[in-house]
ROBA-186862 format. One record per atom (N, C-alpha, C, O): x, y, z. Coordinates in steps of 0.02 Angstrom, whole numbers, padded with zeros to 5 digits, always signed. Layout:
// ROBA-186862
XYZ ...
// end
This chain:
// ROBA-186862
+03860-01335-00062 +03794-01298-00053 +03786-01254-00127 +03831-01217-00147 +03733-01263-00157 +03719-01221-00212 +03699-01155-00201 +03656-01143-00158 +03733-01096-00242 +03731-01041-00232 +03650-01014-00256 +03626-01031-00310 +03619-00977-00217 +03548-00953-00223 +03538-00900-00286 +03555-00842-00276 +03514-00917-00343 +03499-00871-00392 +03453-00810-00368 +03392-00817-00361 +03487-00752-00357 +03438-00709-00326 +03399-00672-00388 +03353-00635-00373 +03411-00678-00436 +03377-00653-00495 +03317-00690-00500 +03265-00663-00519 +03319-00748-00486 +03250-00807-00499 +03198-00793-00444 +03138-00786-00456 +03230-00788-00371 +03192-00766-00315 +03157-00699-00323 +03098-00695-00308 +03194-00640-00347 +03160-00580-00364 +03096-00593-00410 +03039-00578-00393 +03113-00623-00466 +03052-00638-00523 +02996-00678-00485 +02938-00658-00489 +03012-00726-00453 +02953-00769-00404 +02914-00727-00357 +02856-00740-00343 +02951-00671-00329 +02913-00636-00276 +02861-00581-00307 +02809-00559-00281 +02889-00566-00367 +02854-00515-00409 +02799-00550-00428 +02745-00520-00423 +02800-00615-00451 +02734-00639-00485 +02687-00648-00423 +02628-00633-00423 +02724-00674-00370 +02665-00674-00298 +02645-00625-00282 +02597-00632-00245 +02662-00561-00294 +02632-00488-00285 +02579-00489-00327 +02523-00482-00303 +02585-00498-00388 +02543-00495-00448 +02478-00531-00437 +02423-00504-00444 +02489-00601-00415 +02448-00639-00398 +02396-00617-00348 +02335-00618-00356 +02430-00598-00295 +02392-00558-00234 +02352-00498-00242 +02306-00486-00202 +02366-00456-00294 +02340-00397-00303 +02293-00399-00357 +02268-00344-00368 +02272-00452-00399 +02230-00468-00448 +02156-00457-00408 +02143-00479-00352 +02110-00416-00451 +02055-00413-00429 +02002-00479-00442 +02002-00506-00498 +01958-00503-00388 +01925-00565-00403 +01882-00555-00439 +01853-00501-00445 +01864-00619-00478 +01812-00620-00535 +01738-00604-00502 +01729-00618-00443 +01701-00583-00529 +01632-00556-00524 +01585-00622-00511 +01572-00659-00559 +01562-00636-00453 +01509-00685-00462 +01445-00666-00479 +01419-00627-00439 +01412-00683-00527 +01337-00656-00551 +01294-00696-00493 +01250-00663-00467 +01302-00756-00473 +01254-00776-00433 +01244-00742-00358 +01193-00747-00322 +01299-00710-00344 +01304-00678-00269 +01324-00610-00282 +01353-00581-00235 +01314-00574-00343 +01330-00507-00352 +01392-00494-00325 +01390-00450-00283 +01451-00519-00336 +01510-00516-00318 +01525-00514-00231 +01562-00477-00199 +01483-00562-00211 +01483-00569-00131 +01426-00533-00104 +01412-00558-00050 +01389-00485-00120 +01344-00450-00084 +01300-00494-00063 +01276-00476-00009 +01276-00547-00084 +01230-00581-00063 +01269-00655-00028 +01320-00685-00045 +01230-00666+00017 +01284-00731+00066 +01269-00796+00026 +01306-00845+00030 +01219-00797-00009 +01195-00874-00038 +01196-00866-00118 +01189-00812-00148 +01207-00923-00144 +01214-00917-00217 +01125-00918-00249 +01109-00878-00293 +01085-00956-00227 +01017-00980-00253 +00964-00956-00204 +00958-00970-00145 +00926-00915-00242 +00861-00885-00180 +00828-00953-00158 +00830-01007-00186 +00794-00932-00093 +00756-00980-00063 +00692-00944-00023 +00699-00885-00008 +00637-00975-00008 +00597-00954+00036 +00593-00982+00106 +00620-01035+00122 +00555-00941+00150 +00556-00961+00219 +00537-01036+00231 +00489-01061+00203 +00587-01081+00284 +00569-01142+00297 +00490-01140+00318 +00451-01170+00282 +00468-01108+00371 +00403-01118+00405 +00371-01039+00371 +00375-00985+00401 +00341-01048+00304 +00316-00992+00291 +00255-00968+00327 +00212-01010+00342 +00245-00895+00346 +00208-00872+00371 +00133-00861+00334 +00131-00873+00274 +00085-00844+00362 +00010-00827+00329 +00026-00749+00297 +00031-00701+00335 +00032-00744+00240 +00047-00676+00219 -00030-00657+00184 -00026-00606+00150 -00084-00682+00185 -00140-00677+00159 -00176-00606+00178 -00223-00583+00146 -00149-00579+00229 -00177-00518+00270 -00128-00462+00253 -00143-00404+00268 -00068-00475+00221 -00031-00413+00218 -00067-00366+00169 -00101-00393+00125 -00064-00298+00174 -00098-00247+00150 -00054-00238+00076 +00004-00253+00066 -00105-00208+00029 -00064-00193-00036 -00029-00124-00021 -00039-00084+00025 +00009-00121-00065 +00048-00055-00065 -00004+00008-00074 -00056+00002-00107 +00017+00070-00040 -00033+00113-00058 -00004+00164-00098 +00048+00194-00081 -00041+00176-00161 -00007+00220-00197 -00012+00283-00177 -00066+00299-00152 +00041+00332-00182 +00056+00398-00158 +00095+00436-00229 +00130+00407-00270 +00081+00490-00229 +00087+00537-00284 +00176+00568-00253 +00180+00613-00210 +00226+00541-00277 +00284+00548-00238 +00336+00556-00301 +00325+00525-00353 +00397+00599-00295 +00437+00602-00341 +00481+00552-00359 +00494+00518-00309 +00515+00529-00417 +00549+00488-00419 +00619+00487-00390 +00646+00542-00384 +00655+00430-00372 +00704+00437-00324 +00757+00453-00370 +00751+00444-00430 +00814+00477-00343 +00874+00490-00373 +00909+00425-00382 +00930+00421-00439 +00920+00381-00352 +00949+00327-00367 +00898+00274-00403 +00837+00266-00395 +00940+00243-00440 +00903+00184-00501 +00866+00218-00549 +00819+00184-00570 +00872+00277-00573 +00829+00302-00620 +00873+00329-00672 +00856+00379-00704 +00921+00303-00682 +00971+00332-00750 +00932+00307-00805 +00902+00254-00803 +00934+00350-00857 +00896+00343-00916 +00909+00271-00941 +00864+00230-00952 +00972+00262-00949 +00996+00195-00977 +01043+00161-00926 +01070+00197-00883 +01055+00095-00929 +01097+00058-00884 +01119-00011-00915 +01084-00034-00960 +01162-00037-00897 +01182-00098-00928 +01190-00152-00883 +01217-00137-00829 +01173-00215-00892 +01173-00261-00844 +01194-00341-00883 +01157-00365-00927 +01248-00370-00864 +01269-00432-00903 +01264-00416-00976 +01224-00448-01010 +01313-00354-01012 +01317-00347-01065 +01253-00304-01107 +01255-00273-01160 +01205-00315-01067 +01142-00298-01104 +01122-00226-01066 +01128-00215-01006 +01094-00176-01124 +01086-00111-01115 +00993-00114-01090 +00956-00152-01121 +00973-00080-01046 +00904-00072-01029 +00881+00017-01022 +00920+00059-01000 +00821+00029-01040 +00811+00102-01050 +00750+00101-00995 +00705+00059-00992 +00760+00159-00950 +00697+00178-00902 +00657+00232-00931 +00676+00285-00954 +00585+00201-00923 +00546+00253-00957 +00545+00315-00912 +00554+00317-00851 +00528+00377-00961 +00520+00444-00920 +00466+00451-00876 +00461+00502-00841 +00423+00403-00874 +00356+00405-00832 +00313+00337-00834 +00313+00292-00876 +00277+00344-00777 +00247+00272-00772 +00182+00276-00792 +00152+00224-00805 +00153+00333-00796 +00089+00356-00818 +00079+00314-00883 +00127+00307-00921 +00016+00285-00897 -00008+00231-00942 +00034+00175-00950 +00024+00147-01004 +00077+00149-00917 +00100+00084-00939 +00063+00023-00922 +00034+00017-00867 +00064-00020-00963 +00027-00088-00965 +00046-00135-01006 +00052-00124-01066 +00056-00189-00981 +00101-00243-01020 +00073-00314-00995 +00037-00318-00945 +00090-00361-01030 +00067-00431-00995 +00142-00469-01008 +00183-00452-01050 +00147-00519-00966 +00213-00571-00970 +00204-00604-00921 +00150-00609-00892 +00258-00631-00904 +00279-00688-00852 +00317-00640-00790 +00365-00601-00793 +00278-00658-00740 +00310-00627-00669 +00350-00690-00632 +00327-00747-00634 +00395-00678-00606 +00441-00720-00561 +00426-00693-00480 +00383-00654-00462 +00472-00726-00443 +00469-00694-00367 +00546-00700-00345 +00584-00741-00370 +00563-00654-00295 +00635-00660-00255 +00623-00654-00191 +00585-00612-00168 +00655-00695-00158 +00638-00712-00080 +00706-00690-00028 +00731-00633-00028 +00725-00738+00008 +00768-00731+00070 +00838-00718+00043 +00873-00691+00085 +00864-00727-00009 +00935-00705-00035 +00931-00644-00036 +00984-00616-00022 +00879-00604-00050 +00884-00519-00064 +00861-00489-00001 +00865-00429+00008 +00836-00532+00043 +00791-00495+00106 +00832-00472+00165 +00861-00509+00205 +00828-00394+00164 +00869-00347+00202 +00923-00314+00167 +00960-00272+00194 +00929-00337+00104 +00982-00301+00055 +00943-00235+00024 +00881-00234+00018 +00983-00186+00007 +00958-00121-00033 +00922-00146-00099 +00934-00199-00127 +00873-00093-00121 +00856-00113-00183 +00879-00050-00229 +00904+00000-00203 +00871-00056-00284 +00897-00008-00325 +00902+00071-00301 +00953+00104-00307 +00842+00095-00274 +00838+00160-00254 +00856+00165-00174 +00828+00211-00145 +00894+00129-00141 +00911+00114-00069 +00856+00103-00030 +00867+00112+00029 +00796+00083-00045 +00757+00059-00001 +00783-00024+00020 +00821-00054-00018 +00758-00051+00080 +00770-00107+00096 +00715-00153+00082 +00656-00145+00098 +00742-00208+00049 +00689-00255+00025 +00660-00312+00074 +00697-00350+00104 +00605-00313+00078 +00569-00340+00133 +00522-00404+00100 +00476-00390+00061 +00533-00464+00116 +00485-00512+00070 +00413-00512+00108 +00364-00541+00082 +00411-00484+00160 +00340-00475+00188 +00294-00395+00171 +00242-00372+00193 +00338-00374+00128 +00300-00305+00102 +00280-00318+00026 +00308-00362-00007 +00237-00283+00004 +00204-00282-00068 +00252-00245-00117 +00240-00185-00119 +00296-00262-00151 +00352-00228-00183 +00361-00269-00235 +00339-00327-00237 +00402-00233-00292 +00423-00284-00361 +00483-00242-00381 +00498-00186-00361 +00516-00283-00427 +00570-00253-00476 +00548-00248-00544 +00515-00296-00563 +00556-00211-00579 +00555-00210-00649 +00610-00162-00693 +00640-00115-00667 +00615-00178-00748 +00675-00160-00787 +00675-00094-00814 +00727-00063-00825 +00602-00069-00826 +00598+00008-00857 +00553+00051-00824 +00553+00110-00842 +00513+00033-00775 +00468+00071-00734 +00521+00121-00696 +00574+00100-00674 +00497+00193-00690 +00535+00233-00643 +00511+00214-00578 +00452+00201-00564 +00570+00214-00534 +00562+00215-00455 +00570+00255-00418 +00621+00288-00423 +00522+00268-00367 +00472+00212-00352 +00403+00230-00395 +00396+00289-00411 +00359+00189-00412 +00307+00191-00444 +00265+00134-00423 +00293+00084-00400 +00201+00135-00428 +00149+00095-00405 +00111+00059-00464 +00096+00091-00514 +00096-00010-00457 +00066-00053-00519 +00020-00093-00493 +00033-00109-00435 -00029-00116-00516 -00074-00170-00501 -00052-00227-00554 -00045-00218-00614 -00044-00289-00518 -00015-00342-00540 -00083-00398-00548 -00112-00414-00497 -00097-00416-00590 -00160-00469-00602 -00144-00538-00625 -00125-00543-00683 -00147-00590-00592 -00129-00652-00619 -00182-00676-00671 -00237-00688-00648 -00174-00685-00733 -00224-00688-00779 -00248-00762-00779 -00301-00776-00806 -00213-00804-00753 -00237-00868-00747 -00309-00876-00680 -00356-00916-00683 -00300-00834-00636 -00354-00835-00585 -00379-00775-00561 -00413-00775-00510 -00366-00718-00597 -00387-00659-00579 -00374-00617-00519 -00398-00562-00508 -00329-00657-00478 -00314-00616-00414 -00276-00551-00431 -00244-00548-00484 -00278-00515-00402 -00234-00454-00407 -00210-00407-00337 -00244-00401-00286 -00143-00377-00349 -00120-00352-00302 -00088-00285-00316 -00068-00278-00374 -00078-00234-00274 -00037-00167-00284 +00025-00172-00248 +00029-00176-00187 +00083-00170-00295 +00142-00172-00273 +00183-00102-00287 +00163-00066-00333 +00235-00086-00254 +00279-00034-00253 +00338-00051-00289 +00375-00095-00268 +00350-00020-00342 +00416-00046-00393 +00458-00004-00360 +00442+00055-00348 +00521-00032-00340 +00576-00001-00305 +00635-00039-00321 +00682-00032-00283 +00641-00076-00367 +00688-00116-00384 +00703-00138-00458 +00655-00145-00496 +00765-00149-00482 +00774-00157-00557 +00779-00237-00559 +00802-00267-00511 +00755-00270-00618 +00757-00338-00626 +00697-00357-00664 +00667-00309-00686 +00670-00420-00679 +00709-00476-00684 +00746-00479-00744 +00717-00468-00797 +00808-00494-00742 +00850-00487-00797 +00865-00551-00842 +00920-00575-00857 +00799-00574-00859 +00781-00631-00906 +00758-00616-00951 +00719-00570-00940 +00760-00632-01007 +00733-00626-01079 +00652-00631-01064 +00619-00582-01079 +00623-00681-01039 +00555-00705-01042 +00523-00684-00975 +00475-00714-00953 +00551-00629-00942 +00524-00622-00881 +00490-00544-00864 +00538-00508-00851 +00443-00515-00862 +00421-00449-00858 +00431-00423-00788 +00452-00366-00786 +00422-00452-00733 +00418-00423-00670 +00437-00466-00622 +00413-00523-00629 +00482-00456-00563 +00504-00490-00519 +00454-00462-00437 +00454-00406-00412 +00427-00505-00419 +00374-00490-00360 +00403-00510-00281 +00442-00557-00270 +00381-00471-00239 +00404-00496-00175 +00376-00566-00154 +00327-00591-00182 +00406-00593-00108 +00385-00645-00092 +00306-00650-00076 +00269-00692-00101 +00285-00598-00029 +00214-00593-00009 +00172-00570-00063 +00113-00587-00063 +00194-00533-00110 +00140-00522-00173 +00133-00581-00230 +00087-00582-00272 +00188-00632-00225 +00192-00690-00258 +00135-00729-00226 +00083-00748-00254 +00155-00737-00156 +00103-00783-00124 +00023-00786-00135 -00014-00834-00146 +00009-00704-00125 -00053-00680-00138 -00082-00693-00206 -00143-00696-00215 -00042-00700-00249 -00066-00713-00323 -00068-00763-00346 -00092-00772-00402 -00036-00829-00295 -00038-00883-00301 +00010-00918-00348 -00004-00973-00373 +00065-00887-00358 +00118-00902-00400 +00189-00935-00373 +00238-00944-00409 +00185-00952-00303 +00246-00975-00274 +00265-01032-00284 +00326-01042-00285 +00224-01081-00293 +00239-01150-00298 +00254-01160-00367 +00295-01205-00377 +00233-01131-00416 +00248-01145-00493 +00317-01092-00503 +00347-01103-00556 +00340-01047-00468 +00392-00999-00466 +00376-00946-00519 +00408-00894-00514 +00327-00950-00573 +00313-00911-00615 +00237-00904-00622 +00201-00949-00600 +00210-00847-00653 +00136-00838-00677 +00126-00788-00729 +00164-00740-00733 +00074-00796-00773 +00060-00750-00823 +00016-00695-00792 -00038-00708-00766 +00045-00628-00795 +00022-00580-00761 +00006-00514-00817 +00034-00505-00871 -00042-00476-00790 -00040-00406-00827 -00020-00364-00777 -00037-00373-00718 +00027-00303-00799 +00049-00251-00748 +00024-00186-00772 +00038-00169-00829 -00007-00151-00737 -00043-00078-00756 -00014-00035-00693 -00023-00048-00633 +00017+00012-00719 +00045+00066-00677 -00017+00116-00651 -00062+00137-00686 -00008+00129-00576 -00061+00163-00562 -00034+00246-00549 +00015+00263-00516 -00086+00292-00586 -00069+00363-00582 -00095+00381-00497 -00155+00384-00482 -00059+00388-00467 -00084+00411-00395 -00121+00477-00392 -00167+00484-00353 -00105+00518-00426 -00148+00584-00426 -00211+00573-00447 -00257+00593-00412 -00222+00545-00503 -00295+00519-00533 -00328+00486-00488 -00387+00504-00480 -00304+00432-00449 -00343+00388-00403 -00342+00418-00342 -00377+00388-00302 -00316+00467-00320 -00318+00527-00256 -00384+00569-00269 -00426+00583-00227 -00384+00584-00327 -00440+00635-00357 -00501+00596-00368 -00553+00629-00363 -00509+00530-00383 -00579+00497-00376 -00604+00477-00328 -00665+00478-00321 -00552+00450-00273 -00563+00438-00198 -00593+00492-00169 -00640+00483-00130 -00574+00549-00183 -00612+00618-00156 -00662+00631-00181 -00706+00649-00143 -00676+00629-00243 -00740+00636-00273 -00792+00587-00254 -00851+00603-00260 -00771+00516-00228 -00812+00482-00203 -00841+00468-00137 -00891+00438-00118 -00780+00509-00102 -00801+00522-00026 -00848+00576-00022 -00891+00572+00022 -00848+00626-00061 -00878+00691-00057 -00947+00666-00090 -00996+00696-00065 -00966+00614-00144 -01025+00584-00163 -01055+00548-00100 -01115+00556-00088 -01020+00514-00063 -01028+00481-00015 -01062+00522+00047 -01104+00494+00081 -01041+00593+00060 -01050+00621+00113 -01115+00661+00103 -01155+00680+00146 -01116+00673+00026 -01187+00706-00005 -01240+00656+00017 -01281+00674+00060 -01241+00602-00005 -01288+00544+00001 -01317+00543+00061 -01378+00540+00074 -01253+00547+00115 -01270+00519+00182 -01315+00588+00219 -01358+00583+00263 -01293+00647+00190 -01332+00701+00218 -01406+00715+00178 -01449+00752+00202 -01411+00686+00127 -01478+00672+00087 -01519+00620+00130 -01576+00633+00149 -01494+00573+00140 -01523+00511+00184 -01547+00555+00253 -01607+00563+00265 -01500+00579+00291 -01513+00600+00353 -01563+00660+00348 -01590+00679+00400 -01577+00688+00293 -01635+00742+00290 -01692+00700+00268 -01745+00730+00277 -01700+00637+00241 -01753+00611+00227 -01780+00579+00284 -01841+00567+00288 -01728+00560+00343 -01747+00521+00398 -01774+00569+00441 -01814+00546+00482 -01763+00634+00443 -01772+00678+00491 -01828+00708+00481 -01853+00743+00525 -01868+00695+00401 -01923+00729+00390 -01989+00678+00418 -02047+00700+00423 -01975+00623+00430 -02011+00583+00461 -02043+00600+00516 -02005+00604+00564 -02114+00615+00530 -02152+00648+00587 -02140+00592+00641 -02134+00532+00629 -02137+00625+00706 -02135+00576+00770 -02104+00608+00820 -02098+00669+00815 -02077+00577+00877 -02039+00609+00927 -01964+00577+00923 -01949+00517+00917 -01915+00643+00928 -01849+00633+00927 -01821+00653+00973 -01849+00702+00997 -01769+00635+01001 -01719+00654+01049 -01659+00698+01019 -01613+00673+00987 -01667+00776+01035 -01604+00801+01022 -01532+00798+01063 -01522+00822+01118 -01494+00770+01029 -01435+00751+01082 -01395+00822+01100 -01368+00839+01152 -01402+00855+01041 -01357+00930+01044 -01360+00960+00971 -01379+00929+00922 -01340+01020+00972 -01343+01061+00922 -01268+01089+00917 -01236+01094+00970 -01241+01105+00863 -01167+01105+00855 -01161+01160+00792 -01196+01154+00742 -01117+01207+00800 -01112+01262+00753 -01052+01232+00693 -01046+01264+00641 -01015+01175+00704 -00965+01149+00666 -01003+01079+00638 -01023+01040+00681 -01010+01066+00585 -01037+01003+00556 -00994+00944+00581 -01020+00890+00597 -00923+00955+00583 -00875+00905+00603 -00903+00882+00677 -00908+00821+00686 -00919+00923+00724 -00923+00907+00787 -00997+00865+00789 -01006+00820+00830 -01037+00881+00749 -01109+00850+00737 -01098+00775+00721 -01122+00726+00748 -01055+00781+00673 -01035+00695+00636 -01007+00664+00688 -01027+00607+00697 -00954+00689+00734 -00914+00648+00770 -00964+00624+00846 -00954+00573+00879 -01018+00676+00859 -01052+00634+00901 -01100+00580+00876 -01115+00533+00913 -01126+00588+00806 -01166+00549+00765 -01138+00472+00769 -01168+00421+00784 -01069+00482+00749 -01030+00408+00738 -01021+00381+00812 -01021+00320+00821 -01013+00423+00864 -01010+00385+00930 -01083+00359+00957 -01091+00315+00999 -01131+00394+00927 -01197+00359+00950 -01208+00300+00916 -01231+00251+00945 -01191+00300+00849 -01214+00245+00810 -01152+00192+00826 -01165+00138+00799 -01101+00191+00855 -01064+00131+00880 -01084+00123+00935 -01060+00071+00958 -01118+00148+00968 -01131+00128+01045 -01216+00111+01059 -01231+00078+01109 -01263+00132+01019 -01338+00129+01019 -01341+00077+00949 -01333+00093+00890 -01354+00021+00973 -01364-00034+00922 -01430-00009+00891 -01466+00028+00924 -01450-00030+00820 -01508-00017+00794 -01536+00048+00815 -01597+00045+00826 -01511+00102+00823 -01526+00162+00839 -01518+00219+00773 -01463+00235+00750 -01580+00243+00752 -01573+00290+00702 -01547+00369+00724 -01583+00408+00755 -01484+00382+00703 -01457+00455+00714 -01457+00489+00644 -01438+00460+00593 -01480+00554+00648 -01474+00594+00587 -01454+00660+00612 -01470+00682+00667 -01414+00694+00561 -01403+00768+00576 -01451+00802+00528 -01467+00783+00472 -01473+00858+00563 -01512+00912+00523 -01491+00987+00537 -01486+01012+00593 -01481+01017+00481 -01450+01082+00482 -01505+01135+00470 -01547+01135+00424 -01500+01176+00516 -01551+01235+00523 -01508+01303+00522 -01450+01306+00542 -01537+01348+00500 -01515+01423+00492 -01557+01462+00523 -01617+01461+00509 -01526+01506+00575 -01552+01537+00624 -01515+01624+00626 -01471+01646+00663 -01550+01653+00576 -01511+01722+00564 -01454+01711+00513 -01455+01680+00459 -01408+01742+00543 -01331+01721+00490 -01292+01668+00521 -01233+01663+00506 -01325+01615+00576 -01284+01574+00593 -01319+01503+00570 -01378+01503+00552 -01283+01451+00571 -01314+01386+00544 -01292+01340+00602 -01233+01342+00620 -01330+01304+00629 -01332+01246+00676 -01348+01164+00647 -01390+01143+00606 -01309+01137+00679 -01321+01061+00647 -01335+01021+00711 -01293+01009+00755 -01402+01002+00712 -01420+00960+00772 -01423+00888+00751 -01428+00868+00693 -01420+00853+00807 -01408+00776+00810 -01463+00755+00837 -01478+00771+00894 -01501+00715+00798 -01564+00691+00808 -01555+00604+00816 -01521+00565+00783 -01602+00592+00875 -01609+00514+00889 -01682+00493+00880 -01725+00513+00920 -01695+00459+00836 -01760+00442+00816 -01789+00424+00742 -01750+00416+00695 -01854+00418+00735 -01900+00436+00771 -01922+00377+00818 -01924+00320+00796 -01940+00397+00893 -01952+00343+00935 -02043+00336+00940 -02078+00384+00926 -02061+00293+00955 -02128+00265+00949 -02179+00261+01013 -02240+00260+01010 -02143+00261+01065 -02183+00243+01136 -02140+00286+01185 -02084+00310+01173 -02179+00292+01247 -02148+00322+01292 -02090+00271+01327 -02038+00292+01352 -02106+00208+01325 -02057+00160+01357 -01991+00164+01328 -01941+00172+01363 -01989+00157+01258 -01925+00170+01218 -01892+00237+01221 -01831+00243+01213 -01940+00298+01234 -01892+00354+01243 -01876+00368+01314 -01830+00407+01327 -01920+00333+01371 -01871+00334+01434 -01816+00304+01433 -01766+00331+01457 -01812+00238+01402 -01747+00201+01392 -01699+00221+01364 -01643+00213+01389 -01707+00256+01297 -01657+00297+01275 -01622+00357+01313 -01561+00363+01320 -01663+00395+01334 -01642+00455+01374 -01600+00428+01431 -01549+00462+01440 -01609+00376+01471 -01572+00335+01516 -01502+00326+01484 -01451+00346+01512 -01503+00295+01422 -01442+00278+01400 -01401+00324+01385 -01342+00323+01400 -01435+00378+01349 -01388+00435+01340 -01358+00473+01393 -01302+00497+01386 -01390+00480+01446 -01376+00511+01508 -01320+00467+01537 -01280+00493+01576 -01316+00403+01522 -01261+00353+01542 -01198+00368+01509 -01142+00357+01532 -01213+00394+01451 -01162+00404+01409 -01120+00478+01413 -01066+00492+01388 -01167+00521+01456 -01131+00580+01469 -01169+00632+01432 -01145+00688+01434 -01229+00622+01395 -01269+00664+01363 -01323+00686+01394 -01377+00663+01376 -01322+00743+01458 -01369+00752+01493 -01421+00792+01474 -01410+00845+01445 -01492+00768+01491 -01549+00810+01465 -01556+00820+01402 -01556+00876+01375 -01566+00754+01366 -01579+00776+01289 -01651+00797+01282 -01697+00775+01317 -01657+00842+01235 -01716+00878+01225 -01768+00831+01185 -01752+00814+01129 -01828+00810+01212 -01880+00779+01163 -01920+00831+01135 -01943+00880+01165 -01929+00814+01064 -01969+00854+01013 -02002+00820+00992 -01991+00759+00995 -02068+00851+00954 -02117+00813+00925 -02086+00799+00863 -02069+00740+00858 -02072+00838+00808 -02045+00826+00746 -01978+00881+00738 -01978+00937+00763 -01930+00854+00702 -01864+00892+00693 -01886+00964+00662 -01844+01006+00649 
// end
């Protein structure tokens, strides 16, 4: 029987240990095993996402995660913008689907293909942007919360729902314009618009209440908000009824009167009184003119 070479056995055992302890090679397609599949895919039975609401821009701080000033992917260095304000660019949009669904985005949020989100190489995250399909004019508002797409010819990666609403799912890509949204300016413009609308409504109410005729005063309130609440309830319940608010001052106090009318004949007046009493507004006051 041949004698076993102990030195050879030790050498072979050491080589085996080195082989077992060597790190696995990084698989770019599965992010080193982070994703279960190599290639992205869409749902087998796609739901109707036409009613998925746009992301709502809000003025929030950038997250701690995903906003390093520079980062490197596959040997290329990218630079994150210090602010999203004023950003506007045109290029190619792609989309990403179920391969990434349920996994964390660059700032720690969970990617959901049924939400309006996107990945961008340089916009701070989270930020908001309007994406417009240059071929059909359709647009969506997305929340940018991820990094990518890391292809030379791609500008933005859209969620499955965003891509569906822009009608670029079938071809996989589309020409788009990306415009960052300043949530602070948007909120201010909405607030101004609401104030203008409230002023216009008040002026219209005043014009209506200036019309002579019979009115039913449903109530008088010290707070305009209370009067507005009653007006809204009446408008939603009494079809084709004109309801106005007229503010009057008595001494140091101001009252907001909710008036229904003008009513033109006794039959309509009696009918409306019955309807108001059925709603819980007992003994509405009949007045000749407001």
